[in-house]
N, C-alpha and C positions, 0 to 999 in steps of 0.2 A: 593544416586544417584537419587532416585525417587522424591526427593525434588526440583531437579532443573527443572523437566519437568513442563511446564505451567508458569514458572516464567520470561521466556524471553519475552521482550516487543514485541507486535504485530506489524509488519509492516503496518498493516491496519490502525492503529492510525495515523501514519505518512502520510499516503495517503489523509487525510482529509486536513491537512496543505499544502501538496504539491498541492492538487486540488485547494484550494482557491488562492494559490500564483500563480498558472498558469492561473487562471481566470483573476486575477488582471493584470498579465503580458500581457495576450492576449488583454484585453481591452485598455491597454495603447498602444500597438503595432498598434491596429486597429484605434486608435484615438477617441475611444468612451468616451466621458467626462461625459455625463449625462446618463440617463436612456436608455438602449439599447432596441430596438425593440424586439418583440417575436422571430423572426428568428434569429436575432443576439444572444439573450440570449441562444437559444437552441443550436445554432452552437458552441458558446464558451463553453458552459457546456459539450457537447459531446466531443469536442476536449480536455478539461480539464481532464475529467474522462479517456479518452484514454491515455493521456500523463501521468498521475499519475499512472494508472495501468501498463502501460508498463515500468515504472521505478521501481515500487515496486515489481512486480511478481518474477524477479529473486531472490530478497532477501527473499521472502516468500518461494520459492522453496528450497532454502539453509536452512533456519530455520526448515522447516518441515523435511527435510533429517536428520538433526542433531537430531531433536527429535525421529524420527524413530530408528536411530542408538542407541540413549540412551536407549530407550524401549527394543529394541532387546537384548542388553547386559544385561539389568536389569532382563528380563525374563530367559535368559541363566543362569544367576548368581543363581536365585531362584530354578531352577531345580536341582542344584549340591546339 
């Protein structure tokens, strides 16, 4: 049972792909073809991070709760 803990893929890895996909999508929607200005880059970056974080956080919470449950039962089993 302790072999399972830590082998589950981290949702943080998916956040990077989601972040870059959202940046690309926002640039297309805003009609920015070439290099964006500094303000546009900052705004798109902040919005991309917020969007990817808001989508990934529920999965991170679920994953953490499952890991805690597994560790709780593992320690209870070792006490016996």
